[in-house]
N, C-alpha and C positions, 0 to 999 in steps of 0.2 A: 637362763634355765640350766638345770643340771645336765651336763653333757652326757651323751651315751658313749661310754668307753668300751672299746673293743681291744682285743689283743692286737698289737702292732706287729705285723708279719714283715720281716725284712726279706725282700726278694733276693735270692742268691744270683749274682751276676756272673756270667761266664766271661773268661778272658779269651783273647784270640790266640793264645799260645797254650801249649801243653807242657806238662812237667814243671820244672822250676820257672818261676816268674823272674824276668829280668828286673834287677833292683838297682836303684841309684845310690850314690854316695850321699853323705850328709852335706849337701851344698845348697840348702834352701835359704841361706842368708837371712836368718832371723825370722823366718816365716811363722806366723801365728795361725794355728788351726782354729777356725771359727766354729761356734756352736751350730750343730746340725739338727738338734732335737729339742731345743728350747721351745716351749709351747706344745710339745707332744709328750715327751716322757716326764717333763717337769715344767713348772711355770716359767714363762719367758719374762714376766715382770720381776725385777730384782727384789722388790719389797715382798711380793707374794712368795717368791722362792725362798727368801730368808725366813719368812714366817713359817713356811712348811717345814723347814729344817728344824726350827725352834720347837714347833709342836711335836715333831717326832722325837727329838732328843729329850724333851720334857717328859715324855711317856716311855722312854726307852728302858729296857731291862738292864740291871746292873748285876754282874757276876764277879766273883773274886778269882779272876783268871790270871792275875799277874800281868806284867807288861807284855802286850802282844808283840810277837815277832812277825806274825802274819795273821790275816783274817780273811774269811770268805764272806762276801756281801753280794746280794742279788743286784741285777741291773735292769729290772723291769721299771715301768712307769711308777712314779712316786705314789699315785693314788692306789696302786696295788701293793708295791713292795717297799714304800718309803719307810715304814716303821721297822721292818727287819733290817734294812740298810742302817738305820739309826742305831739299832741294837748292837750291830757290829762295831761301828765307830765309837759308840759310847764306852766300850771297854778300853779304848785307846786314848780318849780325849784328855786324860789327866797326865799323860806322859809326853816327853819331849822327843821329837824325831827331827833328823836333819834331811831325810830323803824319804819319799813315799813312792814305791814302785807299784804301778797299777798294771796288772796282767789281764788284758782283755782277750776276748775270743773273736774269731773271725766269722761274722755273719754275712759278709758281703762279697767276698772275692773267691770264687771257686777256682781251684787250681793253685792257690797260694799255699805252699807247704813249708814255709820258712817262719822265722820269728822276726817281726818288724818293729823297729824303733822309729819314732816320728822324726823326720829330718828337718826339724825346725826348732824354734826357741821357746814355744809356749802353746798352751791350750787356753782358749777363752770360753767363759760362760757369762751369763748376766751378772755374776758376782765379781768378775774381773778376769785377770790372766794369771795362770799358774806357769811359772818358768820351768823349763825342762833342764835337767842336769845333763847337758850335752856331753860333758867329759866322760861321765859314767857310761853313757850310751855308746860312745866311740870305743871305750875300753871293752865293753861287752861284744861289740862287733869284731874286735881283734881277737878275743879269747875263745869265741864260740863261732864256728863256721856256719852254723844255722842262723845266725843273727845278721840282719841286713837293715838298711835304711830304705823303706819303701812307702812313699807318701800315700798312694791311693787307697791302700787297705785301711787307712785311718779316716779317710775323708767322710764316709757315711757309716762309721762304726759307733754304735751307741754304748757299748759295754764299758768303755773308759769314760766317756763324757758323763754318764749318769753318776759316776762316783765323785766327780770333781766338786760339785757344790758343797757336799759334806766336808771334803778335804779343805776347800778354800775357807769355809766357815771355822773349822776347828784348828786348822794348821795354816794360817794365812800366808806365812812367809816361807813355808817349806817347799823346796823344789820337788818336782815330780819326775818320774821316769815312765812314760806311757809305752806299753808294749802290747802288740797284737800277736797272739800265738795262732799260726795259720791252721794247724790241724792237731788233734789230740794224739799225735804219735807218741807212744809211751817212752821209747828210748830217747827221742829228741827232747821231750819235756823234762825228763829226769836229768839228762845231761845239762840242759839249760838251767834248771833249778840249782844244781850243784855249782855251776859256773857263776851264777848270779850271787850265790852265797859267798863265794871266794872274793868276788869283786866288791861287795857291799859290807863285808864283815867288820870293817872299821868305820863305817859311815853312819851308824845309828839309824838304820832303815826300818821302815814298816812296809811289809809286802801285802798287797791287796789282790786276792784272787776274785775276779768279777764273774759270778756265775749264778744263774737261776738253776732250779732243779728240774723235776719232771715236767714234761710238756704234754698237755692235752688229755691225760686220763681223767676219769671221774674222780670226785673229791675223795672218796674212801680209798680208791686205788692209789691216788697220789700220796696220801698219808703213809700207806704201807711202803711204797717205793722210796719216798723221800726219807723215811726213817732209816732204811737200809743204807741209803747213800750217805746221809749225814753221819751215821755211826761209823761207817767205813772211813770217812774223811777224818773224824775225830780220833781214830785209831793211830793216825800218822803212819799207817802202812800203805804206801802209795800203790804198791802192786795189788793189794786187796781192794783198794778204791777203784783201780782201773778195771779189775775183774767184775766187781759189782756194777759199775757204770755201764760196762759193755754187755753184761749178761741180761740185766733186767728187761731191756727192750725186746729181747728174743723170747720172753716167757709167756707170750700170748695175752698180755694185759691190753685191753682195748684202748686204742688211740694213744698209746705211749710211744712217743717219737724219740725221746731221749731221757736219760736219768739226770743228766746235768749238761746244759749247753756250754758251760765253761769247764769241761772236763780237763782240757789241757792246762789252763791256768791253775786249777786246783792241784793237779799232779805236780806242776812246777813249784807251786807255793809250798806243798808238803815236802818236796825234796829239799828246797832251800831252807825251810824251817828246821828240818832235822840236821842239816849241815851247820846251822847256826846255833844248835843246842836245844831246840825245842823238844820237850819230852811229855807234853800234855796237850791234848786237844779237847776243847770244851764246846759242846753244842749250847749256844746261848738262847736261841729262839727259833721258832718255825711258824709259818703260815702258808696258805696258798691262796690263789686269787679267788677261790670259792668262798673263803671266809672273810673277804672284804665286803664292804657295804655296797659296792657297785659290781660285784662279780656274780657268777652263777656256778653251780656245782656240777654241771654236766661235763665240761671240759675246762680243766684248770692248769695253772702253772704254779710250781712249788718254789718257795723262797726259804732259805735257811741262813742262820748266822753261826759261824764257827770261829773260834779263836785258837791259835797255836802259840804256846808260851813255854817258859822255862821254870822248872822246879816248883810247880804249883799242882796241887791235887785237884782233879776235876770235881766240882761240886755235884751233889746228887741232883740229877737233872729230871725234871718233871714235864719237859716239853711235850712228850708223847704219852704222858700218863695223867691226863686231866681227870679229876673225879667225876663220875657219872651222877646226875641228879638222882636223889633217892626216890624210889617208887612209892610215893604217898600222895595225898591230896595236895594240889598246888596251892602254895601260899607264899606271898611276898611279905617280908618284914619291912620296917621303915628304912633300914639301911639299904635293902635291895631297891626300894622305890626311889630313894635319893640317888643311888648310883645310876639307875636307868634314866631318870630325868636329866641328870647331869650329862650322861652320854648322849642323849638326844640333842641337848643344846650344844654340846661340843661338836657333834657331827655337823650341825648347821653352821656354827660359827667358824669352824676350821675350813669348811668348804668356801664360805664367803671370803675369808681372809687369805686363803692359800691355794685354792683349787685342789685341795687334797682332803682326805677323810681319815679319821682315826681307825685303829684296829680294835675290835671288841674283844677284850681279854681282861682277866682278873676279876671276873664276876663270880658270885656265889653259884652253888649248884642249881638253885631254883631259877635264877636269872639266866642260866644256861639251858633250861628245859625247853624242849621243842614244842612251842605253842605259838598261836597267832596273836597279832596285836594290831591296834589302830593307834596312830599318833594324830592328835588334834591340836591345831594352833588357833589361839584366840587372841585377837587384838582389841583391847578395851572391851572384852567379853563378847565381841562379835567374831563369828567364824572367819578364820583366815586361811584355812587349809585343813584337810583331813583325808588321809589315805591309810588303808590297812592291808595286812597280809593275813589270809585266813587259813592257809595250810599249816600243818603241824610237822614240818620237816626241817625247820631251822631253829637255832637257839634264839630265845626271846631277846637277848641283848643285841644280836645282829639284826633281828627284825625291827627292833625299836630304832636303831641307828639308821637303817635303810628307809623306814617309813617316815622318819623325821625329815630326811632329805627329800623324799617324794612329796610330803605334805608342804614343804617349804617352796619347792621349785617346780613340781610337776602336777599340781592340782589344777586342771584345766579351767576351773571356775575362777581362778585368781591369777594375777600377774605373779611372776616369781618374787619371792620375798627379798627385800633389799637389806643391806647391812644396817641402814638407818632405822628400819622397822624392828629389827630383832629385839631391841631392848623393850619394846612395847608389847611383845608377844608373850603369852603364857602357854606353856606346853602341858598337854594332858595325855596320859597313856591309858589305854584300855587293853589290859591283858586278858585274852579270851580263854574260856574253858572249851572243851571239845563240843562239837555240834551234835544235837540230838533230834532226829526226825520226830515229828509229832503227827498225830492222826487228825487233829482238828484245832481250830483257833481257841477252843475252850481251855487248852492246856497252857496258853500264853498268860503270863502274869506281868502286867504293865509295871515298868520300873525295875523289874528284876531281870527280864529276859530280853536279849537281842533276838531279832528274827531274820531269817534268810528265806527268800522265796525263789523257787526255780520253776519255770514253766516255759514250754515252747522254745527251749534253748536260751532263754533269758534269765537273768539272775540279778538280785539286788539284796542289800543288807542294811539294817538299821541297828545301831548299838543300843544297849538297854536304856541308856539315859535319854534317847531321842524323844520318846513318847512323853516323858515327864517334862522335858524342856519345852516341847511344843504345845503341851496341854491337850494332847490327842487322847481320845478314847480308843478302844481296840480296833473298831471298824475304821476310824480315821487313820490309825497307824498302818493298817494293812492296805487301805486304798492308796495312801501315799507311797507305800513300799512298791505297789504295783506300778504306779506312775514312774517311780525311779528306775524300775526295770524296763520301762518302755511298754508296759502292758496297760490295759484299761482298768479303771477303778472297778473293784468287784471281781476281777479275774482270780482273786485268791480263793473264791468260794467253791470253785470246781476245777479239778484237774491240775492243781498246783501242789508242789511239794514244799511244805513248810518245815523249817528246823529252828530250834531255839538254842541259845547259848547264854552264858552269863559272862560278865566281865568284872575284873577288879580294876576299878577306875581311880586314878589318882593324878593330881596335878601339882605344879610348882607352888601354888598358893598355900598348900597344906604345910609346906616346910620353910616358909619365909619367917 
């Protein structure tokens, strides 16, 4: 069954000391840091993990950014942020690197105000072990007195681990330099970034700033806050970025805890990039958890991809300028229908194969219109699942993907759909018009109208095609609708509120 995903809150742990934390030297004798979040933030099964990365890279945005010196990539669970992570790495995948520096943020160790390198030889994920460039780590500890070797700050830190499967897949033999920045102290981060640039300037390095964006505002507020944050990052003005990141949580935006949980890594990456010659920042993509198929829009987390590069002009960016659906009667053309059916199938297939889901993007204005929809699955023409969303507050493409997952895995009348069954299933979509309250059943036209009944706190709905498929007359339709709502047959005759709607119904068989 489709898992119920929630935000993973990392509990900040207190240390028994105040001020600076006592840190060890690099004496771990080849110690490998084991994966702590496999099966939580990303699939623990190596085949599913690899499949998830392939899905995301196949659907990744491509921009003409030039060779990235550094990139910003989110570190949330792949089912939420995997596509935006892939968008970042997709800009670097065709270039050669000899070292990848991963700047993580400190979620776990209160009181740690230094910059920690892992005192071991590698990091492990289900895809294998990435070797650490211990020589560069030791050099950094020598040149920057804020840099230390401190193992425990890495042990339960996810911001580095989440980046590794993408790095291991795209750059399998490249050494890494995992770094946890303890606090977003501006002077410390700028000093560290400049020192890092001096140390790696001849090493052909890629720097990764691991950071999510806003935490927990509503969807629309997140878009506003994250736009400001990403534009400040892309400016390569790290003082401007620091001011924006610090100011926004003080402006009274409900539930906004932070503008960027990797503020320190981003400042350090910006400072290093400028020292290494970067003169261009490009916003590649943006989403938040509310725009994913398993998220909600009341409290979200933002995710953005930014690339820092040399001598390339930033392309015209439409990340925050999506066209609004035209205000006219709703109509889907064949291309829209094919795209929505394909996305419904992809949503189910990708979850079955990788425990992740695709991001709904690249659709036409009409497929982005806020309307409800039902997704129906039929196996050899028999019903195999049907669930719908009847509110008009989400884009149709997102509703279709989400309801495809629900119909496949959460329709309580059926067992969850198996991978073996999927090829035997035909997908049907019913895109709904707005609901119109009616005064009597005389206004219902069988075969054209879907019907909603509400009475005594109970509610049920039948799609327009149900009466025709079942061979019901109008009274049989309404009696069965009452039974579906938990009412008695005939309860529709008095005290019930009836509404009708129409649906544009189309299925995969039309396009084979």
